Phi, psi and omega in degrees: 000129180281155173303148182292145176292158177297128182274145177241160183302144179287142178309149191300320185279330178294325178302315183291322181296320182293333181259022186297328183297337182273355180288144184278131176284134180236140183290132179236154176292150181284137180229159179270123181254156175273107181267157179266158183299144180266162177291160182296323181204145171082158177283161358275163190277344184215163180230099179216153175282114188262354181048071187299338178271002186268187187278140179223136183226129176272129186203126173061035179080003178244162166248124181259140183201166176261137182214163181228110181271010179082358181239314183259000187079188185279116183225177181274128176239170174206163182202153169256003180103009177232158179299323183291331183265004186255126180182173176286134183286309178201146179271095185287338179225079185301147178155219185264193183294343178260005180272080184280154176297141177284351183264142177228351185242155179223133177227122177267128176242175179289345186240019179148165178258122185257132174262138180248133182293136179252007182258342181084008180292135180290135175098343182230040187288332184227156170210160181246136176275118183258122180238074177271212181284341178260210180289145179296144179228160174249114181258107179301143175253105185279131177225167185255019183249135180275116181236091179288335173223137180229130184243124179281124180270307182190161176247127179243090180066242180271004181242147179232134177264136181230150172245139176266146182272354184242316185264002179060033182264139165259115185251151173238127178255121178266105182288344182286318180245015175050054177234157179231130182223159180269130174274322177172180180259122180219130181273114183266152177293149176295130180065042184298166188275352190085205182217175176237147184245133178220124176053045177074014179235142177264128176255133185212164177253136179221167177270142174231170182084185180209160177062229181284353186262014181287134180209177182262150179211152178263131182237168171215158182203145174256012182096358178249146182298321184286341182253021176256108190221161176278139180257313188206128176271120184296344176297338182287355177292308178209017179090357183269148173262009187269357182287129175242146180286151178237315182206149180217130179217170179228136169268192178283353182221355181210159174252134177246142176216150175250146177226154176224147176251318173225179182297343179241007184240090179244153178216147174247128181236164174214161183212149173262007179104359177238158182298314182291336179268015179258112187225156178279137176268312182197154174271065185240149170275081186274130175228171178056050179290129179231148184228142173218115183060234179267008187248137175258137173242144175206160178258141178227137175257130182257107183292333183290322179258354182057042182227149175267144183230150176252124180239161178220154177208150174242021174115336180232107181073180180210158183232134179276129181260326182202156174214146185193162174300324180228119179212119190211174171052053174299125191224117177292135175221112184054237181261010181237165177246129175257146179204166182256128177232110180048046174086348176261152178264128183246168174218160179205152171252008175108004175234160178295325182293327181269004179270097188226163178283133178264310184219123178245168175078006180257350177051056179292135176263332186198133167280115190278328184193152176229138182240101181299331181298319181251356179055061179233150174232130178250149180232158172255128179266193187262329185279111192057234161234108181265131182257132178220156174259118187254343190209132173207171180061049170068231185281350175285160180257124176269192178255129178296129181220140182283131181257334180174167177229122190230095183300336184252027179289150179240138176264157007275163169252164180207157183237136177220122172060035180083010177247140175259127181246137177207168179232152180218157180282146172270138183303127177075017181211157181271359183289169176236146180246136180276147174245120177249123177236124175275113184248109178264127178300135180254112178274126178295145181252125180279128181228141171267114185295312179233014169067151176281153178207162180255140175233155179129161185286338179071035177242152178303139182092355179244183180232141172269141179244135178262118177258111189288336181080194182257142183230154171236146001284180183290343181274007183293135174248135185246144170230159191230141175223162178234144181234139173238116187053040174086354180257138182291141177266117181298135176088348182268101184226011181260186179275351183237142185232116180285124179271127184243168179300329180294344182268357184302133179082359182256163183259130180243134178226151170261147182236124179251124176257116185250126176231154177205150179308128176077350186262157175286124182301147183235136172245129181231127176262144173281168169297144183283146175244123182271126181285128184265000000 
């Protein structure tokens, strides 16, 4: 295996699309959409160019995306995963099939969905999607700032921070009153990383200095000019101005960022928001940074052993959790991290003891999507493109099951509200057809196949034996208790119960407590034996 190539920041809108599962769903009013005709029978329900590599945002129980039905041009659409709920939201640029919408970006805030202009025209850089009691409308947000390029830095509740690519302005858009104001002038790096949010502040990287003294620095802002300050000058690492940012994320208590000086000189740092609290974590080429609570997970390639490794950190030092020839797709699910190791799906809670194989024998190539709302993980297999459900019911482990095989599927796929969304090519056409799959979590049900029973004479001086019988599923664990006249006998937890003279004339029962991952516990009593 060759060393991994140098990674560059992900394009701004692809970054948002990749993180759509983390967006908070907000209730929206029901609106009437213009739906396209459905097929006479069978899926998929509509035929539109969906641009599968483009931006998708989950908002208010819908999935919003840009599509082209060949009539209205490229416009904003939405769906709940059914043909009836799928349609164009509004025709922002009426005309023919070439009259595409001027908007190409979507940003979800706590107070509305914001559309971002993709043409660079002055005065119509932003618009708000209004979903009142009537038909949906697009209300332009007029501002006086020229944004030939606009980069979404972070969302802070009902406000969103943007950077302009020409005027070096840091702007804040308030979705509540549909206003745009300047926070200050900051010169952003070309292809900047966007930002990470911690305690109501956005952390981002910008350029400082001038002329030959230009270098990178970490800044933070809460959207107000007086609270937009520098946190750390990257020159402080070793006196060099050559350090460039690679990736930035936030846990619940720290911000982590990776920097590189050369193709072989990488470092991982973290900060609590102060210069003194900004420290190096490891001399690692850390990629695929993922966070759960206070814990950071990342992938590292070890060129000496030609192996990929999964590491974790809580701010001081780091611990290796796994290593393999192939290790990919670290994906947060509830309080655990799922990842692929040599084709099998593994999970971890951040310690070596809790890093275990979840599902083997499925040869997963990619974890395609995770849905925190329903706590499910879907995977892509090797035969054609096989879609499977690998994880369900939160922290419990479900059974990996194949959902379908689609040779013409297009990635990425994504999950919203228990539905799996994907796109596939139509035969003889470049259009894409959506696949909507409703996936309901299946909780295993504990059943006693032949039930527990007691054997033995039931006389003082003898023993009763509890025969638990056979149970489903195979992961069921059994525990035993004994009852005399319906009251539990303290200390009696085995399969045998000694009958004594004090039990004469009383009724003795065995109690089986059955538990299994994800299943509701079951208690079953045996028939009572009266001691003679």
